[in-house]
N, CA, C and O atoms as a DFTB+ gen file, in Angstrom:
404 C
 N C O
     1  1     -20.233     -30.217      14.949
     2  2     -19.708     -29.526      16.234
     3  2     -20.930     -28.596      16.013
     4  3     -21.563     -28.445      14.968
     5  1     -21.168     -27.889      17.456
     6  2     -22.782     -26.920      17.081
     7  2     -21.921     -25.493      16.782
     8  3     -22.347     -24.895      15.794
     9  1     -20.837     -24.880      17.438
    10  2     -20.601     -23.836      17.214
    11  2     -19.733     -24.059      15.912
    12  3     -19.457     -22.929      15.509
    13  1     -19.320     -24.761      15.289
    14  2     -19.361     -24.781      13.955
    15  2     -21.132     -24.680      13.155
    16  3     -21.543     -23.802      12.396
    17  1     -21.683     -25.592      13.539
    18  2     -22.655     -24.835      12.858
    19  2     -23.532     -23.730      12.484
    20  3     -24.071     -23.332      11.452
    21  1     -23.472     -23.393      13.679
    22  2     -23.676     -21.844      14.147
    23  2     -22.849     -20.798      13.328
    24  3     -23.268     -19.729      12.883
    25  1     -21.977     -21.161      13.252
    26  2     -21.073     -19.862      12.519
    27  2     -21.268     -20.614      11.148
    28  3     -20.179     -20.354      10.636
    29  1     -21.836     -21.261      10.359
    30  2     -21.757     -21.269       9.152
    31  2     -23.353     -21.024       8.973
    32  3     -23.733     -20.511       7.920
    33  1     -24.416     -21.422      10.099
    34  2     -25.755     -20.399       9.798
    35  2     -25.287     -19.000       9.492
    36  3     -25.425     -18.532       8.362
    37  1     -24.616     -18.181      10.694
    38  2     -24.313     -16.687      10.836
    39  2     -23.832     -15.955       9.841
    40  3     -24.023     -14.779       9.531
    41  1     -22.930     -17.124       9.200
    42  2     -21.974     -16.692       7.949
    43  2     -22.671     -16.808       7.293
    44  3     -22.545     -15.612       7.031
    45  1     -23.381     -17.096       6.682
    46  2     -24.758     -17.434       5.571
    47  2     -25.644     -16.426       5.644
    48  3     -25.738     -15.624       4.715
    49  1     -26.508     -16.323       6.898
    50  2     -27.024     -15.007       6.898
    51  2     -26.580     -13.924       6.312
    52  3     -27.094     -13.410       5.318
    53  1     -25.269     -13.393       7.105
    54  2     -24.675     -12.460       7.444
    55  2     -24.262     -11.903       5.885
    56  3     -23.953     -10.729       5.682
    57  1     -24.311     -13.000       4.763
    58  2     -23.793     -12.911       3.228
    59  2     -24.721     -12.856       2.896
    60  3     -24.769     -12.426       1.743
    61  1     -26.011     -13.176       3.492
    62  2     -27.401     -12.614       2.189
    63  2     -27.769     -11.312       3.052
    64  3     -28.327     -10.390       2.458
    65  1     -27.471     -11.177       4.508
    66  2     -28.233      -9.415       3.949
    67  2     -27.247      -8.763       4.091
    68  3     -27.572      -7.746       4.704
    69  1     -26.125      -8.765       3.853
    70  2     -24.973      -8.317       3.000
    71  2     -25.676      -7.705       1.740
    72  3     -25.986      -6.547       1.459
    73  1     -25.844      -9.151       0.941
    74  2     -26.407      -8.777      -0.360
    75  2     -27.492      -7.575      -0.415
    76  3     -27.448      -6.719      -1.299
    77  1     -28.546      -7.590       0.689
    78  2     -29.595      -6.626       0.384
    79  2     -29.210      -5.372       0.983
    80  3     -30.006      -4.474       0.711
    81  1     -28.118      -4.980       1.806
    82  2     -27.849      -3.580       2.077
    83  2     -27.173      -2.968       1.638
    84  3     -26.659      -2.005       2.208
    85  1     -26.876      -3.428       0.127
    86  2     -25.717      -2.582      -0.662
    87  2     -26.771      -1.278      -0.679
    88  3     -27.803      -1.858      -1.014
    89  1     -27.032      -0.272      -0.566
    90  2     -27.057       1.534      -0.153
    91  2     -27.179       1.507       1.180
    92  3     -26.557       2.526       1.480
    93  1     -27.512       1.091       2.074
    94  2     -26.774       1.162       3.322
    95  2     -25.027       1.219       3.645
    96  3     -24.378       2.009       4.332
    97  1     -24.621       0.072       2.866
    98  2     -23.008      -0.174       3.087
    99  2     -22.463       1.298       2.255
   100  3     -21.417       1.922       2.432
   101  1     -23.477       1.543       1.401
   102  2     -22.510       2.834       0.658
   103  2     -22.408       3.391       1.006
   104  3     -21.257       3.827       1.014
   105  1     -23.732       4.308       1.944
   106  2     -23.937       4.958       3.120
   107  2     -23.009       5.499       3.959
   108  3     -22.525       6.597       4.233
   109  1     -22.891       3.851       4.409
   110  2     -21.380       4.368       5.336
   111  2     -20.369       4.778       4.902
   112  3     -19.633       5.635       5.391
   113  1     -20.238       4.123       3.824
   114  2     -18.575       3.951       3.014
   115  2     -18.254       5.840       2.851
   116  3     -17.299       6.531       3.209
   117  1     -19.594       6.183       2.126
   118  2     -19.754       7.633       2.298
   119  2     -19.852       8.469       2.990
   120  3     -19.950       9.607       2.533
   121  1     -19.867       8.211       4.517
   122  2     -19.738       9.124       5.484
   123  2     -18.163       9.448       5.805
   124  3     -17.423      10.431       5.761
   125  1     -18.064       7.940       6.183
   126  2     -16.496       7.541       6.202
   127  2     -15.757       8.457       5.632
   128  3     -15.111       9.277       6.285
   129  1     -15.783       8.401       4.174
   130  2     -14.822       9.053       3.322
   131  2     -15.019      10.647       3.709
   132  3     -14.151      11.489       3.939
   133  1     -16.760      10.798       3.700
   134  2     -16.496      12.606       4.076
   135  2     -16.474      12.905       5.819
   136  3     -16.503      14.031       6.316
   137  1     -16.408      11.411       6.702
   138  2     -16.059      11.806       8.232
   139  2     -15.288      10.967       9.019
   140  3     -15.672      10.369      10.024
   141  1     -14.223      10.949       8.541
   142  2     -12.948       9.937       9.224
   143  2     -13.051       9.918      10.098
   144  3     -13.145      10.932      10.789
   145  1     -13.095       8.477      10.622
   146  2     -13.034       8.317      12.766
   147  2     -11.844       9.305      12.593
   148  3     -12.206      10.439      12.907
   149  1     -10.097       9.230      12.060
   150  2      -9.283      10.036      12.711
   151  2      -8.744      11.096      11.261
   152  3      -8.907      10.695      10.108
   153  1      -8.295      12.053      11.486
   154  2      -8.407      13.565      10.813
   155  2      -7.113      13.019       9.909
   156  3      -7.023      13.341       8.724
   157  1      -6.087      12.143      10.575
   158  2      -4.739      11.791      10.001
   159  2      -4.091      10.630      10.671
   160  3      -3.998      10.278      11.847
   161  1      -3.578      10.037       9.271
   162  2      -2.877       8.533       9.670
   163  2      -2.140       8.643       9.481
   164  3      -1.906       9.781       9.073
   165  1      -0.488       7.307       9.554
   166  2       0.766       7.827       9.053
   167  2       1.287       5.867       8.840
   168  3       0.588       4.875       9.052
   169  1       2.450       5.935       8.456
   170  2       2.239       5.128       7.824
   171  2       4.102       4.686       7.549
   172  3       4.453       5.274       6.526
   173  1       5.337       3.834       8.174
   174  2       6.308       3.248       8.111
   175  2       6.426       2.380       6.958
   176  3       5.705       1.383       6.943
   177  1       7.251       2.601       5.943
   178  2       7.472       1.354       5.394
   179  2       8.708       0.501       5.747
   180  3       9.739       1.074       6.097
   181  1       8.642      -0.985       5.663
   182  2       9.427      -1.807       6.484
   183  2      10.418      -1.814       5.407
   184  3      11.563      -2.174       5.680
   185  1      10.075      -1.410       4.047
   186  2      11.826      -1.882       3.666
   187  2      11.903      -0.426       2.648
   188  3      11.191       0.468       3.106
   189  1      12.359      -0.194       1.852
   190  2      12.760       0.733       0.994
   191  2      11.656       0.991       0.190
   192  3      10.834       0.093       0.376
   193  1      11.171       1.988      -0.800
   194  2       9.968       1.824      -1.782
   195  2       9.474       3.183      -2.589
   196  3       9.749       4.344      -2.289
   197  1       8.727       2.750      -3.615
   198  2       8.385       3.948      -4.194
   199  2       6.940       4.563      -3.957
   200  3       6.175       3.647      -3.657
   201  1       6.621       5.174      -3.971
   202  2       5.025       5.827      -3.750
   203  2       4.812       6.225      -4.726
   204  3       5.587       6.901      -5.403
   205  1       3.049       5.694      -5.182
   206  2       2.547       6.034      -6.476
   207  2       2.953       7.550      -7.225
   208  3       2.883       7.807      -8.427
   209  1       3.332       8.320      -6.275
   210  2       4.014       9.909      -6.776
   211  2       5.044      10.561      -7.468
   212  3       5.188      11.607      -8.101
   213  1       6.178       8.907      -6.896
   214  2       7.133       8.752      -7.520
   215  2       8.626       8.719      -6.378
   216  3       9.693       8.106      -6.419
   217  1       8.059       9.647      -5.480
   218  2       8.760       9.147      -4.121
   219  2       9.570       8.418      -3.397
   220  3       9.014       7.500      -2.794
   221  1      10.839       8.535      -3.239
   222  2      11.447       7.192      -2.420
   223  2      11.301       7.434      -1.100
   224  3      11.586       8.570      -0.722
   225  1      10.924       6.637      -0.301
   226  2      11.020       6.507       1.152
   227  2      11.855       4.946       1.262
   228  3      11.910       4.003       0.472
   229  1      12.629       5.231       3.009
   230  2      13.248       4.027       3.099
   231  2      12.099       4.165       4.478
   232  3      11.227       5.023       4.620
   233  1      12.443       3.017       5.398
   234  2      12.042       2.089       7.054
   235  2      12.701       3.829       7.833
   236  3      12.454       4.000       9.027
   237  1      13.319       4.721       7.226
   238  2      13.446       5.641       8.534
   239  2      12.230       6.332       8.640
   240  3      11.695       6.573       9.722
   241  1      11.679       6.732       7.303
   242  2      11.070       7.955       7.421
   243  2       9.772       7.313       7.875
   244  3       9.768       6.125       8.198
   245  1       8.805       7.960       7.909
   246  2       7.504       8.482       8.700
   247  2       6.812       8.745       7.678
   248  3       7.385       9.764       7.292
   249  1       5.382       8.427       6.426
   250  2       4.434       9.154       5.893
   251  2       3.435       9.740       6.784
   252  3       3.184       9.239       7.880
   253  1       2.957      10.614       6.414
   254  2       1.493      11.393       7.206
   255  2       0.347      11.946       6.436
   256  3       0.566      12.987       5.817
   257  1      -1.020      11.340       6.363
   258  2      -1.573      11.896       5.314
   259  2      -3.100      12.300       6.699
   260  3      -3.374      11.922       7.838
   261  1      -3.643      13.169       5.762
   262  2      -4.861      13.374       6.046
   263  2      -5.756      13.312       4.883
   264  3      -6.087      13.772       3.790
   265  1      -6.013      12.081       6.217
   266  2      -7.409      11.512       5.623
   267  2      -8.675      12.229       4.999
   268  3      -9.244      11.984       3.936
   269  1      -8.981      13.278       6.055
   270  2      -9.793      14.335       5.622
   271  2      -9.638      14.891       4.434
   272  3     -10.476      15.257       3.610
   273  1      -8.678      14.915       4.427
   274  2      -8.571      16.600       3.009
   275  2      -8.786      15.491       1.707
   276  3      -9.403      15.903       0.725
   277  1      -8.189      13.865       1.715
   278  2      -7.856      13.089       0.676
   279  2      -9.281      13.087       0.353
   280  3      -9.465      13.127      -0.863
   281  1     -10.614      13.046       1.227
   282  2     -11.761      12.560       1.065
   283  2     -12.691      13.762       0.233
   284  3     -13.775      13.491      -0.284
   285  1     -12.102      15.055       0.204
   286  2     -12.430      15.952      -0.162
   287  2     -11.510      16.320      -1.952
   288  3     -11.527      17.403      -2.537
   289  1     -11.155      15.664      -2.191
   290  2      -9.474      15.455      -3.322
   291  2     -10.454      15.395      -4.409
   292  3     -11.126      14.405      -4.697
   293  1     -10.487      16.962      -5.203
   294  2     -11.230      16.543      -6.509
   295  2     -10.568      15.560      -7.670
   296  3     -11.225      14.766      -8.343
   297  1      -9.468      15.722      -7.749
   298  2      -8.493      14.052      -8.433
   299  2      -9.291      12.836      -8.058
   300  3      -9.575      11.883      -8.783
   301  1      -9.567      13.013      -6.941
   302  2      -9.858      11.483      -6.680
   303  2     -10.810      11.081      -6.705
   304  3     -11.103       9.958      -7.115
   305  1     -11.820      12.215      -6.103
   306  2     -13.152      11.801      -6.102
   307  2     -14.557      12.746      -7.046
   308  3     -15.773      12.808      -6.869
   309  1     -13.892      13.182      -7.762
   310  2     -14.491      14.278      -8.671
   311  2     -15.226      15.604      -8.294
   312  3     -15.530      15.905      -7.139
   313  1     -15.469      16.338      -9.370
   314  2     -16.070      17.847      -9.196
   315  2     -17.021      17.733      -8.126
   316  3     -16.864      18.645      -7.314
   317  1     -17.849      17.028      -7.863
   318  2     -18.876      16.590      -6.558
   319  2     -18.169      15.983      -5.278
   320  3     -18.837      15.443      -4.396
   321  1     -16.820      16.089      -5.214
   322  2     -16.350      15.420      -4.107
   323  2     -17.066      16.160      -2.841
   324  3     -17.406      15.332      -1.997
   325  1     -17.353      17.373      -2.526
   326  2     -18.197      17.463      -1.567
   327  2     -19.511      17.138      -1.114
   328  3     -19.974      17.352       0.006
   329  1     -20.003      16.663      -1.977
   330  2     -21.417      16.240      -2.010
   331  2     -21.318      14.591      -1.889
   332  3     -20.556      13.751      -2.369
   333  1     -22.786      14.532      -0.767
   334  2     -22.946      13.079      -0.281
   335  2     -23.988      12.302      -0.993
   336  3     -25.213      12.325      -1.112
   337  1     -22.877      11.529      -1.462
   338  2     -23.322      10.303      -2.817
   339  2     -23.434       9.405      -2.653
   340  3     -22.849       8.745      -3.511
   341  1     -24.119       8.584      -1.648
   342  2     -23.726       7.115      -1.607
   343  2     -23.347       6.265      -2.831
   344  3     -22.438       5.435      -2.847
   345  1     -24.086       6.549      -3.758
   346  2     -24.257       6.188      -5.319
   347  2     -22.977       5.706      -5.690
   348  3     -22.783       4.581      -6.152
   349  1     -21.775       6.885      -5.408
   350  2     -20.542       7.162      -5.460
   351  2     -19.560       5.363      -5.616
   352  3     -18.591       5.015      -6.290
   353  1     -20.692       4.440      -4.342
   354  2     -19.891       3.389      -4.380
   355  2     -20.354       2.172      -5.213
   356  3     -19.603       1.210      -5.377
   357  1     -21.299       2.212      -5.612
   358  2     -22.179       1.372      -6.475
   359  2     -22.313       1.061      -7.204
   360  3     -23.323       1.409      -7.815
   361  1     -21.095      -0.176      -7.955
   362  2     -21.130      -0.368      -9.646
   363  2     -22.602      -0.372     -10.534
   364  3     -23.669       0.094     -10.136
   365  1     -22.412      -0.851     -11.486
   366  2     -23.121      -0.867     -11.799
   367  2     -24.175      -2.503     -12.153
   368  3     -25.258      -2.513     -12.739
   369  1     -23.441      -3.726     -11.592
   370  2     -24.170      -4.361     -11.500
   371  2     -24.832      -4.524     -10.267
   372  3     -25.487      -5.433      -9.758
   373  1     -24.497      -3.439      -9.940
   374  2     -25.811      -3.584      -7.993
   375  2     -24.752      -4.117      -6.772
   376  3     -25.013      -4.072      -5.570
   377  1     -23.581      -4.599      -7.333
   378  2     -22.486      -4.696      -5.883
   379  2     -21.850      -3.259      -5.643
   380  3     -21.782      -2.292      -6.401
   381  1     -21.367      -3.456      -4.213
   382  2     -20.309      -2.612      -3.911
   383  2     -18.875      -2.492      -4.582
   384  3     -18.065      -3.358      -4.912
   385  1     -18.853      -1.084      -4.667
   386  2     -17.207      -0.993      -5.381
   387  2     -16.430      -0.572      -4.156
   388  3     -16.725       0.183      -3.230
   389  1     -15.426      -1.233      -4.404
   390  2     -14.228      -1.154      -3.369
   391  2     -13.197      -0.377      -3.546
   392  3     -12.814      -0.237      -4.708
   393  1     -12.674       0.136      -2.759
   394  2     -11.581       1.445      -3.539
   395  2     -10.017       0.667      -2.047
   396  3      -9.927       0.723      -0.821
   397  1      -9.246       0.128      -3.043
   398  2      -8.034      -0.317      -1.964
   399  2      -7.485       1.275      -1.269
   400  3      -7.419       2.391      -1.784
   401  1      -7.162       0.798       0.057
   402  2      -7.037       2.447       0.879
   403  2      -5.562       2.537       0.970
   404  3      -5.034       3.526       1.478
């Protein structure tokens, strides 16, 4: 199937390109950390749960958090949290460091 072959070629080419553009990927992640596309975000739990902070939440609650402020928290990003440092996203192995959201 032609579409399947084209998809395989594009997928392989994208992976090869992605492996070579590590610093660009890190720079984009760092830019989004410091300048998120939305300043605030919110979540609603489907069922009762406990946040990592220990706070209990249930499905009637809406959790609002500032992505802008979180990108500048010393407790998350260190003393240099206000500096643009794409290197913070690159592991010693040369791969991208993924941070769960």
